[in-house]
Structure formats: C-alpha cells, structure tokens
N, C-alpha and C positions, 0 to 999 in steps of 0.2 A: 699344810696349812696355815694361815696367819704366816707367812713367811718362812716357817721353820721346815728345814729338812726331816721326814719324818721316815725316811726310806731310803734304801740304796739297792734296789732289786727291782723287779719287771714286774713284780705285783705286791699290790697293796691291799692288805688284810685290815680290815676295821672291826674289832671286836667291841663288846662288851659298851654297844651304842645307847648314849645318851644326847642329849640336844645341843650337850658341847661339840658332841662329834661332827653334828652337821656345819657345812659349809661347801668351799669352793676349793678341789684337789686341783692341783696341776702337775703332772707329770712330763718331767722335763728329759729330752733323751740327748746326748751331744756324743759326736766321735769328730777325728780328723779333716771330715768333711763340713762340719758344722754341727749348728742343734736346732731341734724344735721342740714344740709343746702341745701338748692339748687338755684342757682342762675340763671337769664336768664337778657336779653339783651335789653333795651327799643331802637330801632331804630326809629330816627324823619326824614320822608322824605323831601327832600329840600323843602324850599321854598324861595320865594322872600319876603326882610323886609319890604323894601319900594317899592310900585307900582311906574314904570315907569310913568312920564308925556304921553301922547297919543302922543304928537307933541313938537318936539323943534324946532322953528323958527333960521334962523342962514342967515348972509351973506356970500359971498366970501371973502375969506382973513383972516376970524375972527377964532378965536379958541377955539372949543368948548368939552367938557369932560362929557363923561356921565358914572356916577356908575353907577352897577347896585349890590347890598345888596343883598346876599344870604346865608342863615343858614339851619340848619339840623345837624341830628347826623348819619352817620359820615361826616363832613363838606363836603361840595360839591365843585365840579371843577366847575368852572363858565365861559363861555365863549360868547363870541357873536357871530351872524352869520349875515351876510349882507344877504341879503335873494334876493337881487336885482343881484349880481353878484355869490350867494354862496362860499362867504369867509369868514374863521372862523379867529378871534379872540381870543386867548388863556389868556384871560386876564380880571377881574371885571369891568376894565374901558375902555371905548370907546373911544379915540382921536383922536381928529381931528385937526392939527395944521402944516400949517391952512387948514380950509375948502375951499375945492376949488369944481369947477363945476363938476357934474357927483357923488359928494360923498351922493346927496339926494336922499332917499330912505326908505324903511322900514327895521329896525335893530332888532333882534331876541337877547334878554340876555336869554341863557340857564343855567341853575346850574341842573348840575346831578352828582348822588350816586350812589356807587352799592351796594345792601344789600342783603345779601344770594343767591349771584349770579344773583341778579335781578337789570335792571336799572331801575333807579328813577330820573324823570327830574320836572324840574319847568320852567315856560318860561314863559315871559312879553314882549310884543314888543313896540318901539318909531318908529315916523316917523320924521326923519330930512328933515325940509323945506328950500328949500334956496329959 
C-alpha cells in the first residue's frame, strides 16, 4: 500500500483495521517467465473514533460544543440530527452559542459513507440536559 512492500507471501493478513488500513492493495507475482499483478481496494466502514458521553449537563446562556470524531475509508460525511425536531446539521461539531430553552433533548451523530453503491452508517447519541 502507498508503494510500500508490506508482505512477501501468498497471503496478506490485515489486522487491527482502522481508516489508515483502507486503500488499494496490489499483489505482484513474478518468476522467470514474467510477472503479473492484481489490485483490490480495502474499504473501512465508518466508525465513531471516540464514543460520546451519555449526556451533557448545561445551563441556559452557556456555550456548549460537542464534537463527533468519525473515520473510515473513504472518509465519512459527519452530521448531527436533533431527534426531537428532526433538524440536521451537516458538520462534525454541534454548537450551542448560547444554549437556549428548548435546546435540551436527544442528538445523534451520524457518519455516512457510500461504498460500492451501498450506504454504511455509524451513529452515537448524546442527551443535552438543561
């Protein structure tokens, strides 16, 4: 991967897979008659890197920023869904500046990636308590 020789065997085993494991892998075989190669892509479904706290306590007028760190290969799109009002924020950072009455509720972080015409998702929830 990335032009580096990572094995010298007929089988490659990738362990402890994370987003950096994703990419194109090429197998090159050669002998006295010549050489040939075949490539494949290793996709890594989206995952939440750091799980969210179960809930965040806040008071009206305070500023709250909640980050959702997600990864995968290809890189996922991260968004937040306010499960109470079904509103979507298309960013990995959920910001309340300041927290207002009515902001409390359930929020869901969604990491989404399309791989071979199929959608893969990872989610995590947090409750904002005022």
